[in-house]
GURO-967745 format. One line per 4 residues: their letters; for each residue x negated, y negated, z negated of C-alpha. Coordinates in Angstrom, 3 decimals. Example, Ala and Ser with C-alpha at 12.3 -4.5 7.8 and 13.67 -1.06 7.14 Angstrom:
! GURO-967745
AS = -12.300:4.500:-7.800 ~ -13.670:1.060:-7.140
This chain:
! GURO-967745
MRPA = -49.008:-100.042:-49.320 ~ -47.467:-98.850:-52.585 ~ -45.530:-95.550:-52.301 ~ -42.346:-97.233:-53.529
VALQ = -42.643:-99.798:-50.742 ~ -43.481:-97.177:-48.080 ~ -40.340:-95.260:-49.037 ~ -38.265:-98.363:-48.287
YLVP = -39.174:-97.938:-44.618 ~ -38.742:-94.159:-44.486 ~ -35.548:-93.254:-46.322 ~ -32.160:-93.241:-44.524
HRFL = -30.722:-96.501:-45.881 ~ -27.150:-96.213:-44.678 ~ -26.775:-92.521:-45.471 ~ -27.892:-93.077:-49.063
SRLV = -25.607:-96.095:-49.407 ~ -22.629:-94.100:-48.106 ~ -23.465:-91.315:-50.584 ~ -23.571:-93.796:-53.456
RWGT = -20.290:-95.305:-52.290 ~ -18.635:-91.904:-52.533 ~ -20.178:-91.111:-55.912 ~ -19.215:-94.414:-57.506
RWSW = -15.583:-93.939:-56.467 ~ -15.182:-90.360:-57.687 ~ -12.557:-90.578:-60.418 ~ -13.354:-87.289:-62.225
RPWK = -13.433:-88.466:-65.823 ~ -16.610:-86.694:-67.060 ~ -18.543:-87.906:-64.007 ~ -17.524:-91.540:-64.089
NFLI = -17.918:-91.768:-67.872 ~ -21.397:-90.233:-67.592 ~ -22.399:-92.850:-65.017 ~ -20.990:-95.699:-67.106
RTIV = -22.720:-94.526:-70.298 ~ -26.006:-94.055:-68.430 ~ -25.975:-97.589:-67.017 ~ -24.877:-99.141:-70.317
ASYD = -27.683:-97.373:-72.212 ~ -30.388:-97.801:-69.564 ~ -29.800:-101.490:-68.893 ~ -28.401:-102.669:-72.236
VNLA = -25.140:-103.869:-70.691 ~ -23.215:-106.246:-72.944 ~ -19.753:-104.686:-73.085 ~ -18.598:-107.154:-75.747
EAET = -17.992:-109.789:-73.066 ~ -16.113:-107.431:-70.699 ~ -12.354:-107.766:-70.363 ~ -12.196:-104.165:-71.546
ADFG = -14.960:-102.107:-73.170 ~ -12.963:-98.865:-72.970 ~ -14.654:-96.464:-70.531 ~ -11.377:-94.643:-69.999
AYAN = -9.680:-97.758:-68.688 ~ -11.820:-97.776:-65.540 ~ -10.595:-95.622:-62.657 ~ -14.150:-94.954:-61.461
FNAF = -17.691:-96.231:-61.855 ~ -17.208:-98.915:-59.212 ~ -14.277:-100.369:-61.162 ~ -16.578:-100.646:-64.183
FTRA = -19.429:-102.105:-62.171 ~ -17.225:-104.871:-60.745 ~ -15.513:-105.452:-64.103 ~ -13.980:-108.777:-65.077
LKAG = -15.159:-110.709:-68.114 ~ -13.106:-112.071:-70.976 ~ -11.613:-115.501:-70.437 ~ -14.139:-118.125:-71.459
ARPL = -17.133:-115.785:-71.315 ~ -18.745:-117.972:-68.644 ~ -17.927:-121.637:-69.345 ~ -18.724:-123.993:-66.491
DPDP = -21.223:-126.782:-67.031 ~ -19.153:-129.863:-67.966 ~ -21.119:-132.237:-65.723 ~ -18.847:-132.875:-62.691
DAIL = -21.966:-133.400:-60.558 ~ -23.472:-130.037:-61.527 ~ -24.089:-127.378:-58.890 ~ -23.408:-124.074:-60.621
SPAD = -25.146:-120.741:-60.557 ~ -22.880:-118.464:-58.484 ~ -23.805:-115.351:-60.449 ~ -25.497:-113.800:-63.434
GRVS = -29.017:-112.641:-62.654 ~ -32.585:-113.768:-62.306 ~ -33.939:-116.425:-60.005 ~ -35.990:-114.770:-57.282
RAGA = -37.055:-118.111:-55.815 ~ -35.503:-121.593:-55.605 ~ -36.443:-125.023:-54.332 ~ -36.815:-127.013:-51.148
IEHG = -36.239:-125.671:-47.658 ~ -39.275:-126.964:-45.797 ~ -38.844:-127.552:-42.065 ~ -36.217:-124.844:-41.898
RIFQ = -38.270:-122.253:-43.798 ~ -37.178:-120.547:-47.024 ~ -39.825:-119.267:-49.412 ~ -39.445:-115.572:-50.297
AKGF = -42.663:-114.670:-52.143 ~ -46.386:-115.339:-51.894 ~ -47.299:-114.984:-48.237 ~ -43.698:-114.557:-47.041
DFGT = -41.019:-116.915:-45.822 ~ -38.235:-116.806:-43.234 ~ -36.155:-119.199:-41.160 ~ -32.722:-120.472:-42.076
GELL = -31.585:-119.590:-38.566 ~ -32.741:-116.014:-39.086 ~ -30.882:-115.761:-42.387 ~ -27.641:-117.273:-41.092
GDDA = -27.795:-115.549:-37.724 ~ -27.292:-118.905:-35.984 ~ -29.843:-121.659:-35.336 ~ -27.155:-124.313:-34.766
RAAP = -25.453:-123.485:-38.062 ~ -28.835:-123.665:-39.789 ~ -29.601:-127.233:-38.633 ~ -27.946:-129.058:-41.594
FHDG = -30.132:-127.085:-44.012 ~ -33.426:-127.853:-42.253 ~ -34.707:-129.948:-45.174 ~ -32.180:-128.941:-47.810
SFAT = -32.613:-126.642:-50.780 ~ -31.861:-123.074:-51.777 ~ -31.510:-120.701:-54.711 ~ -31.982:-116.928:-54.415
IYLS = -30.538:-114.978:-57.352 ~ -31.090:-111.264:-57.911 ~ -28.378:-109.255:-59.682 ~ -29.665:-106.189:-61.550
PRDY = -27.463:-103.249:-62.640 ~ -26.979:-104.849:-66.076 ~ -25.417:-108.025:-64.687 ~ -21.869:-109.190:-64.098
HRVH = -21.334:-108.530:-60.390 ~ -18.776:-111.089:-59.301 ~ -19.921:-114.121:-57.322 ~ -18.407:-117.574:-57.882
MPLA = -18.394:-120.938:-56.139 ~ -21.322:-123.257:-56.942 ~ -19.111:-126.183:-55.895 ~ -15.678:-126.625:-54.359
GELV = -15.164:-126.063:-50.671 ~ -12.991:-124.785:-47.829 ~ -13.974:-121.553:-46.096 ~ -14.569:-122.196:-42.399
ETVH = -16.404:-119.120:-41.114 ~ -17.915:-115.790:-42.105 ~ -20.718:-114.114:-40.199 ~ -21.486:-110.432:-40.748
VPGR = -25.116:-110.010:-39.701 ~ -26.334:-106.433:-39.098 ~ -29.686:-105.228:-40.347 ~ -31.622:-102.853:-42.545
IFGV = -30.701:-102.225:-46.181 ~ -34.024:-102.526:-47.980 ~ -33.984:-102.666:-51.767 ~ -34.039:-106.187:-53.218
APFA = -35.754:-105.503:-56.545 ~ -38.719:-107.820:-57.246 ~ -41.349:-105.328:-56.016 ~ -39.609:-105.150:-52.615
VDSI = -39.222:-108.935:-52.372 ~ -42.953:-109.306:-53.029 ~ -43.914:-106.691:-50.423 ~ -41.504:-106.656:-47.451
PRLF = -41.793:-109.595:-45.014 ~ -38.594:-111.551:-44.241 ~ -36.608:-109.177:-46.438 ~ -33.427:-111.233:-46.804
ARNE = -33.381:-112.117:-43.108 ~ -33.663:-108.410:-42.209 ~ -31.047:-106.905:-44.523 ~ -27.371:-106.563:-43.632
RLVC = -25.496:-109.544:-45.065 ~ -22.316:-111.577:-45.101 ~ -22.817:-115.307:-44.519 ~ -19.984:-117.486:-45.850
HFES = -19.826:-121.053:-44.532 ~ -17.910:-123.647:-46.549 ~ -17.113:-127.297:-45.998 ~ -17.173:-129.650:-48.975
ALGP = -16.021:-133.276:-49.140 ~ -19.356:-134.450:-47.712 ~ -20.583:-131.567:-45.630 ~ -21.364:-127.868:-45.298
FAIV = -22.907:-125.371:-47.659 ~ -23.456:-121.641:-47.337 ~ -23.343:-118.633:-49.641 ~ -25.073:-115.495:-48.357
LVGA = -24.211:-112.108:-49.877 ~ -27.195:-109.888:-49.066 ~ -26.762:-106.135:-48.895 ~ -29.325:-103.783:-50.404
MLVS = -30.191:-100.111:-50.552 ~ -27.531:-98.208:-52.521 ~ -25.249:-101.260:-52.468 ~ -22.079:-99.593:-51.320
GVAT = -19.953:-102.634:-50.624 ~ -19.547:-106.392:-50.387 ~ -16.057:-107.813:-50.875 ~ -14.474:-111.274:-50.754
VWDG = -11.360:-112.625:-52.455 ~ -9.837:-113.716:-49.133 ~ -10.406:-110.556:-47.092 ~ -11.201:-107.628:-49.363
VAIP = -14.054:-105.258:-48.493 ~ -16.285:-106.748:-45.792 ~ -19.205:-104.266:-45.927 ~ -18.885:-101.396:-45.071
PYAS = -18.294:-100.895:-42.227 ~ -21.883:-101.627:-41.281 ~ -22.282:-103.868:-38.254 ~ -24.140:-103.126:-35.012
TIVR = -23.751:-106.662:-33.655 ~ -23.059:-110.041:-35.276 ~ -19.369:-110.362:-36.185 ~ -17.949:-113.878:-36.626
RDWR = -14.589:-114.746:-38.108 ~ -13.103:-118.228:-37.926 ~ -11.178:-119.181:-41.078 ~ -10.525:-122.824:-40.224
GRGI = -6.972:-123.969:-40.860 ~ -6.150:-120.980:-43.092 ~ -6.101:-123.128:-46.226 ~ -8.724:-121.093:-48.066
WLKR = -9.923:-123.715:-50.535 ~ -11.841:-122.465:-53.540 ~ -12.498:-124.672:-56.519 ~ -15.836:-124.999:-58.271
GAEM = -16.436:-121.890:-60.411 ~ -13.738:-119.794:-58.717 ~ -14.519:-116.195:-57.834 ~ -15.353:-115.805:-54.135
GRFE = -16.662:-112.253:-53.876 ~ -18.388:-109.332:-55.531 ~ -21.074:-106.728:-55.028 ~ -20.324:-103.045:-55.474
MGST = -23.727:-102.191:-56.964 ~ -26.451:-104.830:-57.405 ~ -27.885:-107.161:-54.822 ~ -28.793:-110.789:-54.104
VIVL = -26.901:-114.020:-53.437 ~ -28.472:-117.043:-51.715 ~ -27.034:-120.565:-51.873 ~ -28.037:-123.102:-49.191
LPAK = -27.393:-126.843:-49.529 ~ -28.058:-129.697:-47.078 ~ -30.086:-132.583:-48.493 ~ -27.176:-135.029:-48.133
LGRI = -24.989:-132.932:-50.426 ~ -27.299:-132.303:-53.365 ~ -30.396:-130.559:-54.606 ~ -31.199:-127.318:-56.362
SAQL = -33.260:-128.121:-59.456 ~ -37.019:-128.024:-59.034 ~ -37.160:-126.774:-62.625 ~ -35.731:-123.342:-61.743
AADQ = -38.583:-120.864:-62.139 ~ -39.072:-117.459:-60.558 ~ -37.725:-114.681:-62.817 ~ -35.723:-117.168:-64.897
SVKM = -32.481:-115.702:-66.239 ~ -29.299:-117.547:-65.254 ~ -25.607:-117.120:-65.985 ~ -22.663:-117.856:-63.726
GQKI = -21.477:-121.409:-64.392 ~ -24.887:-122.644:-65.543 ~ -26.169:-125.838:-63.926 ~ -28.818:-125.099:-61.294
GTMN = -28.703:-128.362:-59.361 ~ -27.056:-131.743:-58.959 ~ -24.812:-133.205:-56.294 ~ -25.730:-136.529:-54.798
ERAS = -23.685:-139.341:-56.327 ~ -21.935:-140.153:-53.090 ~ -21.098:-136.462:-52.585 ~ -19.251:-136.069:-55.879
R = -17.131:-139.233:-55.691
């Protein structure tokens, strides 16, 4: 086992994540500007598309990391049948869900029931499709709707907080089904779909537009919240949440609703709003 992988099992995940949470919210100007400059230089962050490129305008590093983009910076694919990428990042894996199993990396897969924390909820996705998108520190960190839908339930699933960089995905079995995550279930005109916000080491928060910060606190048991009848309808391309530090988002679709494109390749760069799949004709009418 590579040392970097062995460390994933040994280090105190939650302690380090809490420490990062504190550090990224410290508003001392020299500190937060140092962090911003370091990330911009190290990862070649494109500040030209940010709503503001002025370091001083951000209260702390987290405010910079979850920055908004200029209007029009991420145009949505004009095809009304297009399923959109929910985030900027790189495709970890994408394709068919085969008999309820999601491909992670060579030699590794995991069950949809494991990922969602509920076998019954996983049933519609048994032979559907998925896209797993990794957000690196250079990426825009807000997550948007791949298609329109009404929020019906969130499920906060407890777990470890392994890193989600490519080397970890290739080395740690069932990684995304083991990490702490927030599962968001939506209902579209023809059926359900799910967006899973996966936590990761040093990720100090997951937030949603309807409920604010959802992680932390870290969970010890599965926490379900019923949002039916609250009128939380989000249109295609609307912001639905954000990561405070980088992580991974997974989109699950049932076969009757549409398909993620088979042309999406591992490590392919994608932008929020880009077409990554197509709705079935009857689903989009």
